C-alpha positions in Angstrom: 1.4 43.8 20.6 -1.3 44.5 23.2 -2.7 42.0 25.6 -6.0 41.9 23.8 -4.3 41.2 20.5 -2.2 38.4 22.1 -5.4 36.9 23.5 -7.1 37.0 20.1 -4.0 35.4 18.5 -4.0 32.7 21.1 -7.7 31.9 20.6 -7.2 31.8 16.9 -4.3 29.4 17.2 -6.3 27.2 19.5 -9.2 27.2 17.1 -6.9 26.3 14.2 -5.4 23.5 16.2 -8.8 22.1 17.1 -9.9 22.3 13.5 -6.8 20.4 12.3 -7.4 17.7 15.0 -11.0 17.4 14.0 -10.0 17.0 10.3 -7.5 14.3 11.2 -10.0 12.5 13.4 -12.7 12.5 10.8 -10.4 11.3 8.0 -9.0 8.6 10.3 -12.6 7.4 11.1 -13.4 7.3 7.4 -10.3 5.2 6.7 -11.2 2.8 9.5 -14.8 2.4 8.2 -13.5 1.9 4.6 -11.0 -0.7 5.8 -13.7 -2.6 7.6 -15.9 -2.5 4.5 -13.1 -3.9 2.3 -12.3 -6.6 4.8 -15.9 -7.7 4.8 -15.9 -7.9 1.0 -12.7 -9.8 1.0 -14.1 -12.3 3.5 -17.1 -12.9 1.3 -14.9 -13.4 -1.8 -12.6 -15.8 0.0 -15.6 -17.9 1.0 -16.9 -18.1 -2.6 -17.2 -21.6 -4.1 -13.8 -23.0 -5.3 -15.3 -24.1 -8.6 -15.7 -20.5 -9.6 -12.0 -19.8 -8.9 -10.7 -19.9 -12.5 -13.4 -17.5 -13.6 -12.9 -15.1 -10.8 -9.1 -14.7 -10.9 -8.7 -11.7 -13.2 -5.5 -10.3 -14.6 -6.8 -6.7 -14.0 -9.2 -4.9 -11.7 -11.1 -1.6 -11.7 -9.8 1.1 -9.4 -11.1 0.6 -5.9 -11.7 -3.1 -6.2 -10.3 -5.2 -3.3 -7.1 -7.1 -3.9 -6.4 -8.6 -0.4 -5.0 -7.8 3.0 -1.3 -7.3 3.9 0.3 -8.1 7.2 3.8 -7.9 8.6 3.4 -9.2 12.1 6.8 -8.2 13.5 6.4 -4.5 12.8 2.6 -4.3 13.5 1.6 -3.5 9.9 -1.8 -4.5 8.7 -4.1 -3.1 6.1 -6.3 -3.8 3.1 -5.1 -3.6 -0.5 -7.2 -2.2 -3.2 -6.6 -1.5 -6.9 -5.2 1.9 -7.8 -2.6 4.4 -6.8 -4.6 7.7 -6.7 -4.7 9.8 -3.6 -8.3 8.8 -3.1 -7.1 5.2 -2.7 -3.9 5.8 -0.8 -5.6 8.0 1.8 -7.6 5.0 3.0 -5.8 1.8 1.9 -2.7 0.2 0.4 -2.9 0.6 -3.3 -1.8 -2.0 -5.9 -0.1 -0.2 -8.8 -2.0 -1.1 -12.0 1.1 -1.3 -14.1 2.2 -4.4 -12.2 0.8 -7.9 -12.1 -1.8 -8.8 -9.5 -0.3 -10.9 -6.7 -2.0 -14.2 -7.7 0.0 -14.0 -11.0 3.7 -14.3 -11.3 6.1 -11.3 -11.5 6.7 -8.1 -9.6 3.6 -6.9 -7.8 4.0 -3.4 -6.4 2.0 -1.9 -3.5 2.1 1.7 -2.3 0.7 3.6 0.7 1.3 7.0 2.4 3.8 6.9 5.2 1.3 8.9 7.4 -1.4 6.4 6.7 -0.5 2.7 6.7 3.2 2.3 5.8 4.9 4.1 8.7 5.7 0.7 10.3 8.0 -0.1 7.3 10.7 2.0 9.0 11.2 -1.0 11.3 11.3 -3.7 8.6 14.4 -6.0 8.6 15.8 -8.4 6.1 14.2 -11.8 6.6 10.8 -10.4 7.8 7.8 -12.3 6.5 5.0 -10.5 4.6 1.7 -12.3 4.3 -0.8 -11.3 1.6 -4.2 -12.9 1.8 -6.3 -12.6 -1.4 -9.5 -14.2 -2.7 -7.3 -16.3 -5.0 -4.7 -17.6 -2.5 -2.5 -16.6 0.4 1.1 -15.7 -0.4 4.1 -15.4 1.9 7.1 -13.3 1.0 10.5 -12.8 2.7 12.2 -9.4 2.7 15.4 -9.6 0.8 16.4 -5.9 0.6 15.3 -2.4 1.5 16.3 0.6 -0.6 16.1 4.4 -0.6 15.7 5.7 -4.1 14.7 8.9 -6.0 11.1 9.3 -7.4 12.6 8.8 -10.9 13.9 5.3 -10.1 10.9 3.5 -11.5 13.0 0.4 -12.3 11.9 -0.9 -8.9 8.6 -1.9 -10.4 10.1 -3.4 -13.5 9.2 -7.1 -14.3 11.2 -9.7 -12.4 11.8 -13.4 -13.3 10.6 -14.5 -9.9 7.4 -13.6 -8.0 8.1 -10.5 -5.9 6.3 -8.0 -3.7 7.6 -4.4 -3.9 6.3 -1.9 -1.2 6.7 1.8 -1.8 6.4 4.7 0.6 7.8 8.2 0.7 11.0 8.9 2.7 12.2 10.1 5.2 9.4 8.9 7.4 9.5 12.0 9.7 9.7 14.5 6.8 7.0 17.2 6.7 5.5 17.8 3.3 6.3 16.1 0.0 9.2 13.8 0.8 12.2 13.9 -1.6 12.9 10.1 -1.7 11.1 6.8 -1.7 11.6 3.9 0.7 11.4 0.5 -1.0 10.9 -3.0 0.5 11.5 -5.9 -1.9 10.3 -9.3 -0.8 10.5 -12.6 -2.7 7.7 -15.1 -2.6 8.7 -18.0 -0.4 7.1 -20.6 -2.6 6.4 -20.5 -6.3 3.1 -22.1 -5.9 -0.1 -20.2 -6.8 -3.5 -21.0 -8.0 -3.7 -19.3 -11.4 -1.7 -19.1 -14.6 0.8 -16.4 -15.4 0.0 -13.1 -16.9 1.7 -12.0 -20.2 5.1 -10.5 -19.8 5.2 -6.8 -19.4 7.7 -4.3 -20.8 9.7 -2.2 -18.4 8.4 1.3 -17.7 10.7 3.9 -19.2 9.2 7.1 -18.0 7.3 8.7 -15.1 8.1 8.7 -11.4 7.5 6.6 -8.4 4.8 8.8 -7.0 4.8 10.6 -3.6 3.3 8.4 -1.0 
């Protein structure tokens, strides 16, 4: 390889690296802007008159509608939660899986996010950590009772539960490059059974599909 060829190769690699960095930066800025917009919408909803509460506490939402904001203080995790589990949602926010009840109802509410986006801090979660989910229909605290590593086919983790749970899903290992082969699961139980709205109808267990790559 001649010196000229080596220089061209080096310049090409530099240009490729710069383009990749620009792409990451642009997408990061878009995610930050989106998060700020959802936070503003949630704040407006949370300030809505209490007398409209019963009418405004739905059992389902359209994809992209705000659900709330999730925080795990000890590990530095914070992000908005919106309805849906498509890549368009998970690239910018934490997604609520539509097959599971919304958090202001009883049951097993499942949230997912990409490990390279918002859920990387889950690697430091410990048993007993407190999760706080703030929604327009109440604030809910959960305590981590177990963490699991499962296969994508192990969809039982989002099956209905007799108690109110929050199940977090991300792909695993956290430092894996590409589509990760496993899923990291955090299961947390609501600290109090109190909530502001009635229960949703019981759901049947999902018997097919996979826990999608996050």
